[in-house]
ChimeraX commands (.cxc) that place a marker at each C-alpha (Angstrom):
marker #1 position -24.35,-56.91,-2.78 radius 0.5
marker #1 position -24.21,-53.22,-3.63 radius 0.5
marker #1 position -20.83,-51.58,-4.36 radius 0.5
marker #1 position -20.99,-48.08,-2.92 radius 0.5
marker #1 position -18.91,-45.40,-4.58 radius 0.5
marker #1 position -18.78,-41.65,-4.11 radius 0.5
marker #1 position -17.66,-38.38,-5.74 radius 0.5
marker #1 position -16.38,-35.65,-3.40 radius 0.5
marker #1 position -16.30,-32.17,-4.67 radius 0.5
marker #1 position -18.04,-28.80,-5.05 radius 0.5
marker #1 position -20.69,-27.87,-7.64 radius 0.5
marker #1 position -21.20,-31.43,-8.70 radius 0.5
marker #1 position -24.99,-31.74,-8.77 radius 0.5
marker #1 position -25.07,-31.87,-12.55 radius 0.5
marker #1 position -22.25,-34.52,-12.77 radius 0.5
marker #1 position -22.80,-37.35,-15.30 radius 0.5
marker #1 position -20.51,-39.62,-13.24 radius 0.5
marker #1 position -23.34,-41.41,-11.40 radius 0.5
marker #1 position -25.13,-42.30,-14.67 radius 0.5
marker #1 position -21.91,-43.59,-16.28 radius 0.5
marker #1 position -20.73,-45.63,-13.28 radius 0.5
marker #1 position -24.12,-47.09,-12.74 radius 0.5
marker #1 position -24.37,-48.02,-16.46 radius 0.5
marker #1 position -20.87,-49.69,-16.20 radius 0.5
marker #1 position -22.22,-51.68,-13.27 radius 0.5
marker #1 position -25.21,-52.85,-15.31 radius 0.5
marker #1 position -23.08,-53.91,-18.22 radius 0.5
marker #1 position -20.88,-55.98,-15.98 radius 0.5
marker #1 position -23.60,-57.41,-13.67 radius 0.5
marker #1 position -22.67,-55.30,-10.68 radius 0.5
marker #1 position -25.00,-53.32,-8.43 radius 0.5
marker #1 position -23.24,-49.95,-8.33 radius 0.5
marker #1 position -24.57,-47.31,-5.95 radius 0.5
marker #1 position -22.76,-44.12,-6.90 radius 0.5
marker #1 position -23.47,-41.20,-4.57 radius 0.5
marker #1 position -22.55,-37.49,-4.88 radius 0.5
marker #1 position -20.87,-36.06,-1.77 radius 0.5
marker #1 position -21.21,-32.29,-2.51 radius 0.5
marker #1 position -19.38,-29.97,-0.11 radius 0.5
marker #1 position -20.05,-26.32,0.60 radius 0.5
marker #1 position -16.49,-25.17,1.32 radius 0.5
marker #1 position -13.06,-25.69,-0.19 radius 0.5
marker #1 position -11.51,-26.07,3.25 radius 0.5
marker #1 position -9.52,-29.28,3.69 radius 0.5
marker #1 position -11.62,-30.26,6.66 radius 0.5
marker #1 position -14.65,-30.56,4.35 radius 0.5
marker #1 position -12.87,-33.24,2.35 radius 0.5
marker #1 position -11.50,-35.04,5.41 radius 0.5
marker #1 position -14.98,-35.20,6.93 radius 0.5
marker #1 position -16.48,-36.59,3.71 radius 0.5
marker #1 position -13.70,-39.18,3.30 radius 0.5
marker #1 position -13.99,-40.41,6.82 radius 0.5
marker #1 position -17.72,-40.75,6.47 radius 0.5
marker #1 position -17.42,-42.88,3.35 radius 0.5
marker #1 position -14.84,-45.18,4.89 radius 0.5
marker #1 position -17.05,-45.58,8.02 radius 0.5
marker #1 position -20.03,-46.41,5.94 radius 0.5
marker #1 position -18.19,-49.22,4.10 radius 0.5
marker #1 position -17.83,-47.60,0.66 radius 0.5
marker #1 position -15.48,-49.30,-1.82 radius 0.5
marker #1 position -13.99,-45.99,-2.99 radius 0.5
marker #1 position -14.52,-42.45,-4.23 radius 0.5
marker #1 position -13.70,-40.12,-7.02 radius 0.5
marker #1 position -12.39,-36.71,-6.05 radius 0.5
marker #1 position -12.88,-33.46,-8.02 radius 0.5
marker #1 position -12.39,-29.72,-7.65 radius 0.5
marker #1 position -11.07,-28.32,-5.30 radius 0.5
marker #1 position -9.75,-31.38,-3.40 radius 0.5
marker #1 position -7.56,-33.34,-5.82 radius 0.5
marker #1 position -4.19,-32.20,-4.42 radius 0.5
marker #1 position -5.12,-32.18,-0.72 radius 0.5
marker #1 position -6.71,-35.65,-1.15 radius 0.5
marker #1 position -3.30,-37.18,-1.75 radius 0.5
marker #1 position -2.37,-36.40,1.90 radius 0.5
marker #1 position -4.95,-38.94,3.09 radius 0.5
marker #1 position -3.75,-41.90,0.92 radius 0.5
marker #1 position -1.73,-44.59,2.53 radius 0.5
marker #1 position -0.59,-45.86,-0.82 radius 0.5
marker #1 position -0.08,-43.91,-4.04 radius 0.5
marker #1 position 0.57,-45.35,-7.49 radius 0.5
marker #1 position 2.89,-43.87,-10.09 radius 0.5
marker #1 position 0.27,-41.67,-11.64 radius 0.5
marker #1 position -0.74,-40.11,-8.38 radius 0.5
marker #1 position 2.79,-39.57,-7.24 radius 0.5
marker #1 position 3.86,-37.93,-10.52 radius 0.5
marker #1 position 0.94,-35.56,-10.65 radius 0.5
marker #1 position 0.86,-34.87,-6.96 radius 0.5
marker #1 position -2.90,-35.23,-6.87 radius 0.5
marker #1 position -5.59,-37.96,-6.92 radius 0.5
marker #1 position -9.04,-38.08,-8.41 radius 0.5
marker #1 position -9.69,-41.76,-7.54 radius 0.5
marker #1 position -9.25,-43.46,-4.12 radius 0.5
marker #1 position -10.06,-47.05,-3.17 radius 0.5
marker #1 position -10.57,-48.34,0.40 radius 0.5
marker #1 position -9.17,-51.83,0.88 radius 0.5
marker #1 position -8.31,-53.72,4.03 radius 0.5
marker #1 position -7.78,-50.55,6.07 radius 0.5
marker #1 position -5.75,-48.91,3.36 radius 0.5
marker #1 position -6.58,-45.84,1.25 radius 0.5
marker #1 position -5.17,-46.44,-2.18 radius 0.5
marker #1 position -4.81,-43.48,-4.67 radius 0.5
marker #1 position -4.46,-43.20,-8.39 radius 0.5
marker #1 position -4.98,-40.44,-10.99 radius 0.5
marker #1 position -7.27,-41.39,-13.81 radius 0.5
marker #1 position -7.16,-37.94,-15.33 radius 0.5
marker #1 position -3.57,-38.93,-16.10 radius 0.5
marker #1 position -4.27,-42.32,-17.54 radius 0.5
marker #1 position -7.54,-41.10,-19.08 radius 0.5
marker #1 position -5.91,-38.32,-21.02 radius 0.5
marker #1 position -3.33,-40.76,-22.47 radius 0.5
marker #1 position -6.21,-43.00,-23.57 radius 0.5
marker #1 position -8.22,-40.19,-25.06 radius 0.5
marker #1 position -5.25,-38.69,-26.90 radius 0.5
marker #1 position -4.21,-42.02,-28.41 radius 0.5
marker #1 position -7.82,-42.79,-29.43 radius 0.5
marker #1 position -7.90,-39.62,-31.49 radius 0.5
marker #1 position -4.27,-39.29,-32.72 radius 0.5
marker #1 position -3.20,-43.00,-33.07 radius 0.5
marker #1 position 0.27,-42.66,-31.65 radius 0.5
marker #1 position 1.27,-39.27,-33.18 radius 0.5
marker #1 position 3.74,-37.34,-30.96 radius 0.5
marker #1 position 2.42,-34.45,-29.03 radius 0.5
marker #1 position 5.30,-32.20,-29.97 radius 0.5
marker #1 position 5.40,-28.83,-28.19 radius 0.5
marker #1 position 2.32,-27.66,-26.31 radius 0.5
marker #1 position 0.74,-24.51,-24.97 radius 0.5
marker #1 position -1.03,-25.54,-21.73 radius 0.5
marker #1 position -3.61,-23.13,-20.35 radius 0.5
marker #1 position -4.35,-23.79,-16.70 radius 0.5
marker #1 position -2.02,-25.19,-13.98 radius 0.5
marker #1 position -4.65,-26.61,-11.69 radius 0.5
marker #1 position -5.51,-30.26,-10.93 radius 0.5
marker #1 position -6.47,-31.30,-14.52 radius 0.5
marker #1 position -3.61,-29.16,-15.97 radius 0.5
marker #1 position -1.09,-30.98,-13.77 radius 0.5
marker #1 position -2.46,-34.44,-14.80 radius 0.5
marker #1 position -2.41,-33.54,-18.47 radius 0.5
marker #1 position 1.08,-32.03,-18.24 radius 0.5
marker #1 position 2.65,-35.12,-16.73 radius 0.5
marker #1 position 0.76,-37.45,-19.06 radius 0.5
marker #1 position 2.14,-35.54,-22.02 radius 0.5
marker #1 position 5.55,-37.03,-21.26 radius 0.5
marker #1 position 4.08,-40.49,-22.20 radius 0.5
marker #1 position 3.08,-38.90,-25.52 radius 0.5
marker #1 position 6.46,-37.63,-26.70 radius 0.5
marker #1 position 6.00,-34.03,-25.73 radius 0.5
marker #1 position 8.96,-31.82,-26.44 radius 0.5
marker #1 position 8.26,-28.65,-24.44 radius 0.5
marker #1 position 5.24,-27.56,-22.37 radius 0.5
marker #1 position 4.53,-23.83,-22.29 radius 0.5
marker #1 position 2.44,-23.21,-19.14 radius 0.5
marker #1 position 0.09,-20.27,-18.90 radius 0.5
marker #1 position -2.04,-19.40,-15.83 radius 0.5
marker #1 position -3.34,-16.15,-14.43 radius 0.5
marker #1 position -1.94,-17.41,-11.12 radius 0.5
marker #1 position 1.74,-16.95,-11.96 radius 0.5
marker #1 position 2.82,-18.69,-8.84 radius 0.5
marker #1 position 0.78,-21.74,-9.80 radius 0.5
marker #1 position 2.22,-21.69,-13.24 radius 0.5
marker #1 position 5.79,-21.51,-11.92 radius 0.5
marker #1 position 5.13,-24.28,-9.40 radius 0.5
marker #1 position 3.94,-26.56,-12.17 radius 0.5
marker #1 position 6.90,-25.68,-14.44 radius 0.5
marker #1 position 9.30,-26.43,-11.54 radius 0.5
marker #1 position 7.71,-29.76,-10.91 radius 0.5
marker #1 position 7.85,-30.72,-14.58 radius 0.5
marker #1 position 11.44,-29.70,-14.96 radius 0.5
marker #1 position 12.32,-31.69,-11.80 radius 0.5
marker #1 position 10.78,-34.71,-13.45 radius 0.5
marker #1 position 12.75,-34.29,-16.61 radius 0.5
marker #1 position 10.05,-32.64,-18.71 radius 0.5
marker #1 position 11.00,-29.44,-20.56 radius 0.5
marker #1 position 8.67,-26.65,-19.46 radius 0.5
marker #1 position 8.54,-22.89,-19.47 radius 0.5
marker #1 position 6.20,-20.26,-17.99 radius 0.5
marker #1 position 4.31,-18.23,-20.70 radius 0.5
marker #1 position 3.26,-14.69,-19.68 radius 0.5
marker #1 position 0.16,-12.92,-20.95 radius 0.5
marker #1 position 2.36,-10.78,-23.28 radius 0.5
marker #1 position 3.86,-13.99,-24.79 radius 0.5
marker #1 position 0.59,-15.89,-25.15 radius 0.5
marker #1 position -0.23,-15.20,-28.77 radius 0.5
marker #1 position 3.25,-15.63,-30.04 radius 0.5
marker #1 position 3.72,-18.88,-28.10 radius 0.5
marker #1 position 0.42,-20.27,-29.56 radius 0.5
marker #1 position 1.82,-19.79,-33.05 radius 0.5
marker #1 position 4.98,-21.87,-32.46 radius 0.5
marker #1 position 3.49,-24.97,-30.76 radius 0.5
marker #1 position 2.03,-28.20,-32.07 radius 0.5
marker #1 position -0.73,-28.60,-29.56 radius 0.5
marker #1 position -3.19,-26.25,-27.75 radius 0.5
marker #1 position -4.56,-27.48,-24.41 radius 0.5
marker #1 position -7.28,-25.80,-22.30 radius 0.5
marker #1 position -7.42,-26.92,-18.71 radius 0.5
marker #1 position -9.10,-23.75,-17.43 radius 0.5
marker #1 position -12.92,-23.59,-16.77 radius 0.5
marker #1 position -13.38,-21.03,-19.51 radius 0.5
marker #1 position -15.79,-22.38,-22.06 radius 0.5
marker #1 position -17.95,-24.17,-19.50 radius 0.5
marker #1 position -21.67,-23.31,-19.66 radius 0.5
marker #1 position -21.21,-21.48,-16.39 radius 0.5
marker #1 position -18.06,-19.66,-17.62 radius 0.5
marker #1 position -18.63,-19.02,-21.33 radius 0.5
marker #1 position -15.95,-17.72,-23.60 radius 0.5
marker #1 position -12.72,-18.73,-25.17 radius 0.5
marker #1 position -9.36,-18.75,-23.23 radius 0.5
marker #1 position -7.52,-17.91,-26.50 radius 0.5
marker #1 position -8.25,-15.28,-29.11 radius 0.5
marker #1 position -9.54,-16.78,-32.34 radius 0.5
marker #1 position -6.40,-15.40,-34.06 radius 0.5
marker #1 position -4.27,-17.87,-32.05 radius 0.5
marker #1 position -5.73,-20.93,-33.91 radius 0.5
marker #1 position -4.11,-22.14,-37.02 radius 0.5
marker #1 position -0.77,-23.88,-37.85 radius 0.5
marker #1 position -0.95,-26.30,-34.92 radius 0.5
marker #1 position -1.69,-30.01,-35.25 radius 0.5
marker #1 position -4.05,-30.76,-32.39 radius 0.5
marker #1 position -6.18,-29.30,-29.60 radius 0.5
marker #1 position -7.69,-30.58,-26.31 radius 0.5
marker #1 position -10.25,-28.94,-24.15 radius 0.5
marker #1 position -10.93,-30.35,-20.62 radius 0.5
marker #1 position -14.38,-28.74,-20.60 radius 0.5
marker #1 position -17.18,-31.06,-21.69 radius 0.5
marker #1 position -20.33,-29.20,-20.84 radius 0.5
marker #1 position -20.86,-28.22,-23.62 radius 0.5
marker #1 position -18.80,-30.50,-25.84 radius 0.5
marker #1 position -18.79,-27.87,-28.60 radius 0.5
marker #1 position -16.79,-25.22,-26.75 radius 0.5
marker #1 position -15.64,-22.07,-28.55 radius 0.5
marker #1 position -12.06,-23.32,-28.09 radius 0.5
marker #1 position -12.71,-26.58,-29.88 radius 0.5
marker #1 position -14.88,-24.89,-32.53 radius 0.5
marker #1 position -12.02,-22.53,-33.43 radius 0.5
marker #1 position -9.59,-25.47,-33.43 radius 0.5
marker #1 position -11.79,-27.53,-35.74 radius 0.5
marker #1 position -12.25,-24.62,-38.11 radius 0.5
marker #1 position -8.46,-24.27,-38.24 radius 0.5
marker #1 position -8.15,-27.95,-39.27 radius 0.5
marker #1 position -6.66,-29.34,-35.99 radius 0.5
marker #1 position -7.17,-32.82,-34.66 radius 0.5
marker #1 position -9.77,-32.65,-31.86 radius 0.5
marker #1 position -9.67,-34.29,-28.42 radius 0.5
marker #1 position -12.72,-33.25,-26.37 radius 0.5
marker #1 position -13.32,-33.07,-22.61 radius 0.5
marker #1 position -16.00,-35.73,-23.17 radius 0.5
marker #1 position -13.26,-38.06,-24.36 radius 0.5
marker #1 position -11.35,-37.47,-21.17 radius 0.5
marker #1 position -14.49,-37.85,-19.08 radius 0.5
marker #1 position -15.17,-41.30,-20.60 radius 0.5
marker #1 position -11.67,-42.63,-20.33 radius 0.5
marker #1 position -11.01,-41.39,-16.87 radius 0.5
marker #1 position -14.38,-42.86,-15.69 radius 0.5
marker #1 position -13.76,-46.25,-17.22 radius 0.5
marker #1 position -10.25,-46.33,-15.68 radius 0.5
marker #1 position -11.82,-45.39,-12.34 radius 0.5
marker #1 position -14.38,-48.29,-12.67 radius 0.5
marker #1 position -11.59,-50.67,-13.40 radius 0.5
marker #1 position -9.61,-49.39,-10.39 radius 0.5
marker #1 position -12.66,-49.81,-8.10 radius 0.5
marker #1 position -13.86,-53.22,-9.30 radius 0.5
marker #1 position -10.76,-54.89,-10.96 radius 0.5
marker #1 position -12.94,-55.71,-13.99 radius 0.5
marker #1 position -11.97,-55.42,-17.63 radius 0.5
marker #1 position -14.18,-53.13,-19.82 radius 0.5
marker #1 position -15.18,-53.10,-23.44 radius 0.5
marker #1 position -14.64,-49.40,-24.08 radius 0.5
marker #1 position -16.44,-49.31,-27.46 radius 0.5
marker #1 position -19.66,-50.83,-25.96 radius 0.5
marker #1 position -19.57,-48.39,-23.01 radius 0.5
marker #1 position -19.10,-45.39,-25.34 radius 0.5
marker #1 position -21.94,-46.37,-27.69 radius 0.5
marker #1 position -24.33,-47.13,-24.86 radius 0.5
marker #1 position -23.56,-43.99,-22.84 radius 0.5
marker #1 position -23.77,-41.67,-25.84 radius 0.5
marker #1 position -27.12,-43.20,-26.75 radius 0.5
marker #1 position -28.33,-43.02,-23.09 radius 0.5
marker #1 position -27.42,-39.34,-22.80 radius 0.5
marker #1 position -28.62,-38.53,-26.33 radius 0.5
marker #1 position -25.35,-36.64,-27.00 radius 0.5
marker #1 position -24.89,-35.27,-30.54 radius 0.5
marker #1 position -21.96,-33.16,-31.67 radius 0.5
marker #1 position -20.19,-32.63,-34.97 radius 0.5
marker #1 position -16.96,-32.50,-32.95 radius 0.5
marker #1 position -17.44,-35.97,-31.55 radius 0.5
marker #1 position -17.71,-39.11,-33.58 radius 0.5
marker #1 position -17.53,-42.41,-31.75 radius 0.5
marker link #1:1,2 radius 0.2
marker link #1:2,3 radius 0.2
marker link #1:3,4 radius 0.2
marker link #1:4,5 radius 0.2
marker link #1:5,6 radius 0.2
marker link #1:6,7 radius 0.2
marker link #1:7,8 radius 0.2
marker link #1:8,9 radius 0.2
marker link #1:9,10 radius 0.2
marker link #1:10,11 radius 0.2
marker link #1:11,12 radius 0.2
marker link #1:12,13 radius 0.2
marker link #1:13,14 radius 0.2
marker link #1:14,15 radius 0.2
marker link #1:15,16 radius 0.2
marker link #1:16,17 radius 0.2
marker link #1:17,18 radius 0.2
marker link #1:18,19 radius 0.2
marker link #1:19,20 radius 0.2
marker link #1:20,21 radius 0.2
marker link #1:21,22 radius 0.2
marker link #1:22,23 radius 0.2
marker link #1:23,24 radius 0.2
marker link #1:24,25 radius 0.2
marker link #1:25,26 radius 0.2
marker link #1:26,27 radius 0.2
marker link #1:27,28 radius 0.2
marker link #1:28,29 radius 0.2
marker link #1:29,30 radius 0.2
marker link #1:30,31 radius 0.2
marker link #1:31,32 radius 0.2
marker link #1:32,33 radius 0.2
marker link #1:33,34 radius 0.2
marker link #1:34,35 radius 0.2
marker link #1:35,36 radius 0.2
marker link #1:36,37 radius 0.2
marker link #1:37,38 radius 0.2
marker link #1:38,39 radius 0.2
marker link #1:39,40 radius 0.2
marker link #1:40,41 radius 0.2
marker link #1:41,42 radius 0.2
marker link #1:42,43 radius 0.2
marker link #1:43,44 radius 0.2
marker link #1:44,45 radius 0.2
marker link #1:45,46 radius 0.2
marker link #1:46,47 radius 0.2
marker link #1:47,48 radius 0.2
marker link #1:48,49 radius 0.2
marker link #1:49,50 radius 0.2
marker link #1:50,51 radius 0.2
marker link #1:51,52 radius 0.2
marker link #1:52,53 radius 0.2
marker link #1:53,54 radius 0.2
marker link #1:54,55 radius 0.2
marker link #1:55,56 radius 0.2
marker link #1:56,57 radius 0.2
marker link #1:57,58 radius 0.2
marker link #1:58,59 radius 0.2
marker link #1:59,60 radius 0.2
marker link #1:60,61 radius 0.2
marker link #1:61,62 radius 0.2
marker link #1:62,63 radius 0.2
marker link #1:63,64 radius 0.2
marker link #1:64,65 radius 0.2
marker link #1:65,66 radius 0.2
marker link #1:66,67 radius 0.2
marker link #1:67,68 radius 0.2
marker link #1:68,69 radius 0.2
marker link #1:69,70 radius 0.2
marker link #1:70,71 radius 0.2
marker link #1:71,72 radius 0.2
marker link #1:72,73 radius 0.2
marker link #1:73,74 radius 0.2
marker link #1:74,75 radius 0.2
marker link #1:75,76 radius 0.2
marker link #1:76,77 radius 0.2
marker link #1:77,78 radius 0.2
marker link #1:78,79 radius 0.2
marker link #1:79,80 radius 0.2
marker link #1:80,81 radius 0.2
marker link #1:81,82 radius 0.2
marker link #1:82,83 radius 0.2
marker link #1:83,84 radius 0.2
marker link #1:84,85 radius 0.2
marker link #1:85,86 radius 0.2
marker link #1:86,87 radius 0.2
marker link #1:87,88 radius 0.2
marker link #1:88,89 radius 0.2
marker link #1:89,90 radius 0.2
marker link #1:90,91 radius 0.2
marker link #1:91,92 radius 0.2
marker link #1:92,93 radius 0.2
marker link #1:93,94 radius 0.2
marker link #1:94,95 radius 0.2
marker link #1:95,96 radius 0.2
marker link #1:96,97 radius 0.2
marker link #1:97,98 radius 0.2
marker link #1:98,99 radius 0.2
marker link #1:99,100 radius 0.2
marker link #1:100,101 radius 0.2
marker link #1:101,102 radius 0.2
marker link #1:102,103 radius 0.2
marker link #1:103,104 radius 0.2
marker link #1:104,105 radius 0.2
marker link #1:105,106 radius 0.2
marker link #1:106,107 radius 0.2
marker link #1:107,108 radius 0.2
marker link #1:108,109 radius 0.2
marker link #1:109,110 radius 0.2
marker link #1:110,111 radius 0.2
marker link #1:111,112 radius 0.2
marker link #1:112,113 radius 0.2
marker link #1:113,114 radius 0.2
marker link #1:114,115 radius 0.2
marker link #1:115,116 radius 0.2
marker link #1:116,117 radius 0.2
marker link #1:117,118 radius 0.2
marker link #1:118,119 radius 0.2
marker link #1:119,120 radius 0.2
marker link #1:120,121 radius 0.2
marker link #1:121,122 radius 0.2
marker link #1:122,123 radius 0.2
marker link #1:123,124 radius 0.2
marker link #1:124,125 radius 0.2
marker link #1:125,126 radius 0.2
marker link #1:126,127 radius 0.2
marker link #1:127,128 radius 0.2
marker link #1:128,129 radius 0.2
marker link #1:129,130 radius 0.2
marker link #1:130,131 radius 0.2
marker link #1:131,132 radius 0.2
marker link #1:132,133 radius 0.2
marker link #1:133,134 radius 0.2
marker link #1:134,135 radius 0.2
marker link #1:135,136 radius 0.2
marker link #1:136,137 radius 0.2
marker link #1:137,138 radius 0.2
marker link #1:138,139 radius 0.2
marker link #1:139,140 radius 0.2
marker link #1:140,141 radius 0.2
marker link #1:141,142 radius 0.2
marker link #1:142,143 radius 0.2
marker link #1:143,144 radius 0.2
marker link #1:144,145 radius 0.2
marker link #1:145,146 radius 0.2
marker link #1:146,147 radius 0.2
marker link #1:147,148 radius 0.2
marker link #1:148,149 radius 0.2
marker link #1:149,150 radius 0.2
marker link #1:150,151 radius 0.2
marker link #1:151,152 radius 0.2
marker link #1:152,153 radius 0.2
marker link #1:153,154 radius 0.2
marker link #1:154,155 radius 0.2
marker link #1:155,156 radius 0.2
marker link #1:156,157 radius 0.2
marker link #1:157,158 radius 0.2
marker link #1:158,159 radius 0.2
marker link #1:159,160 radius 0.2
marker link #1:160,161 radius 0.2
marker link #1:161,162 radius 0.2
marker link #1:162,163 radius 0.2
marker link #1:163,164 radius 0.2
marker link #1:164,165 radius 0.2
marker link #1:165,166 radius 0.2
marker link #1:166,167 radius 0.2
marker link #1:167,168 radius 0.2
marker link #1:168,169 radius 0.2
marker link #1:169,170 radius 0.2
marker link #1:170,171 radius 0.2
marker link #1:171,172 radius 0.2
marker link #1:172,173 radius 0.2
marker link #1:173,174 radius 0.2
marker link #1:174,175 radius 0.2
marker link #1:175,176 radius 0.2
marker link #1:176,177 radius 0.2
marker link #1:177,178 radius 0.2
marker link #1:178,179 radius 0.2
marker link #1:179,180 radius 0.2
marker link #1:180,181 radius 0.2
marker link #1:181,182 radius 0.2
marker link #1:182,183 radius 0.2
marker link #1:183,184 radius 0.2
marker link #1:184,185 radius 0.2
marker link #1:185,186 radius 0.2
marker link #1:186,187 radius 0.2
marker link #1:187,188 radius 0.2
marker link #1:188,189 radius 0.2
marker link #1:189,190 radius 0.2
marker link #1:190,191 radius 0.2
marker link #1:191,192 radius 0.2
marker link #1:192,193 radius 0.2
marker link #1:193,194 radius 0.2
marker link #1:194,195 radius 0.2
marker link #1:195,196 radius 0.2
marker link #1:196,197 radius 0.2
marker link #1:197,198 radius 0.2
marker link #1:198,199 radius 0.2
marker link #1:199,200 radius 0.2
marker link #1:200,201 radius 0.2
marker link #1:201,202 radius 0.2
marker link #1:202,203 radius 0.2
marker link #1:203,204 radius 0.2
marker link #1:204,205 radius 0.2
marker link #1:205,206 radius 0.2
marker link #1:206,207 radius 0.2
marker link #1:207,208 radius 0.2
marker link #1:208,209 radius 0.2
marker link #1:209,210 radius 0.2
marker link #1:210,211 radius 0.2
marker link #1:211,212 radius 0.2
marker link #1:212,213 radius 0.2
marker link #1:213,214 radius 0.2
marker link #1:214,215 radius 0.2
marker link #1:215,216 radius 0.2
marker link #1:216,217 radius 0.2
marker link #1:217,218 radius 0.2
marker link #1:218,219 radius 0.2
marker link #1:219,220 radius 0.2
marker link #1:220,221 radius 0.2
marker link #1:221,222 radius 0.2
marker link #1:222,223 radius 0.2
marker link #1:223,224 radius 0.2
marker link #1:224,225 radius 0.2
marker link #1:225,226 radius 0.2
marker link #1:226,227 radius 0.2
marker link #1:227,228 radius 0.2
marker link #1:228,229 radius 0.2
marker link #1:229,230 radius 0.2
marker link #1:230,231 radius 0.2
marker link #1:231,232 radius 0.2
marker link #1:232,233 radius 0.2
marker link #1:233,234 radius 0.2
marker link #1:234,235 radius 0.2
marker link #1:235,236 radius 0.2
marker link #1:236,237 radius 0.2
marker link #1:237,238 radius 0.2
marker link #1:238,239 radius 0.2
marker link #1:239,240 radius 0.2
marker link #1:240,241 radius 0.2
marker link #1:241,242 radius 0.2
marker link #1:242,243 radius 0.2
marker link #1:243,244 radius 0.2
marker link #1:244,245 radius 0.2
marker link #1:245,246 radius 0.2
marker link #1:246,247 radius 0.2
marker link #1:247,248 radius 0.2
marker link #1:248,249 radius 0.2
marker link #1:249,250 radius 0.2
marker link #1:250,251 radius 0.2
marker link #1:251,252 radius 0.2
marker link #1:252,253 radius 0.2
marker link #1:253,254 radius 0.2
marker link #1:254,255 radius 0.2
marker link #1:255,256 radius 0.2
marker link #1:256,257 radius 0.2
marker link #1:257,258 radius 0.2
marker link #1:258,259 radius 0.2
marker link #1:259,260 radius 0.2
marker link #1:260,261 radius 0.2
marker link #1:261,262 radius 0.2
marker link #1:262,263 radius 0.2
marker link #1:263,264 radius 0.2
marker link #1:264,265 radius 0.2
marker link #1:265,266 radius 0.2
marker link #1:266,267 radius 0.2
marker link #1:267,268 radius 0.2
marker link #1:268,269 radius 0.2
marker link #1:269,270 radius 0.2
marker link #1:270,271 radius 0.2
marker link #1:271,272 radius 0.2
marker link #1:272,273 radius 0.2
marker link #1:273,274 radius 0.2
marker link #1:274,275 radius 0.2
marker link #1:275,276 radius 0.2
marker link #1:276,277 radius 0.2
marker link #1:277,278 radius 0.2
marker link #1:278,279 radius 0.2
marker link #1:279,280 radius 0.2
marker link #1:280,281 radius 0.2
marker link #1:281,282 radius 0.2
marker link #1:282,283 radius 0.2
marker link #1:283,284 radius 0.2
marker link #1:284,285 radius 0.2
marker link #1:285,286 radius 0.2
view
């Protein structure tokens, strides 16, 4: 019997999620049918219509991506700790009339970070981008011994809203203004990019090259390409690297576990998927 899964979002035609989820199914003897549900508008009704259709057609669950992660939480009848803390969901399961929600960006980032830094404390962090992924990473950082999160976003209201939510949850956070950006970058331990800048469709670097150096680690949520300008500068400055591809793999495996309740050999999945996709990068060694 086929397990039908979806991904609801905009501009997802090039997503690698179907290939990875289908491969996970093959490894575990499951017939996974993972279908993209690409929408034309960011309007909430577009998400609601897609979700209703998947439930009506007997799907097991769906992933959720930009721009619906926060609005999707309104449609969950049950939310776990990760989804509640972040205030967003990227993974929903349909079970016995219930719509269950988690956030595997949250759990996936923790897994990706620990795989690269082996339990080292995150320290103080400059976070670029206060959107869906930025929120998940920010709350996950509390599990990684973060001291203070300095949030920068061109949408100052969005940055302030995230800072307020973090402070309310007991996480020390401050808004960083454009004028403070370079100085802040020089006093933190970690640099985190959760903006789309660096993606193949939005090339560039969200930080000047002069901002890199003296920190301990860097993470870029962008994974197409893996070798973003942001991570290239970070590597040249001697920082520990956590790539967007790391997050993609960990959140996808966590989603598969949530959908199927199966355990996963992460090392096997990584090796097979990298070989399948013929991915090579001097920033990524598995």
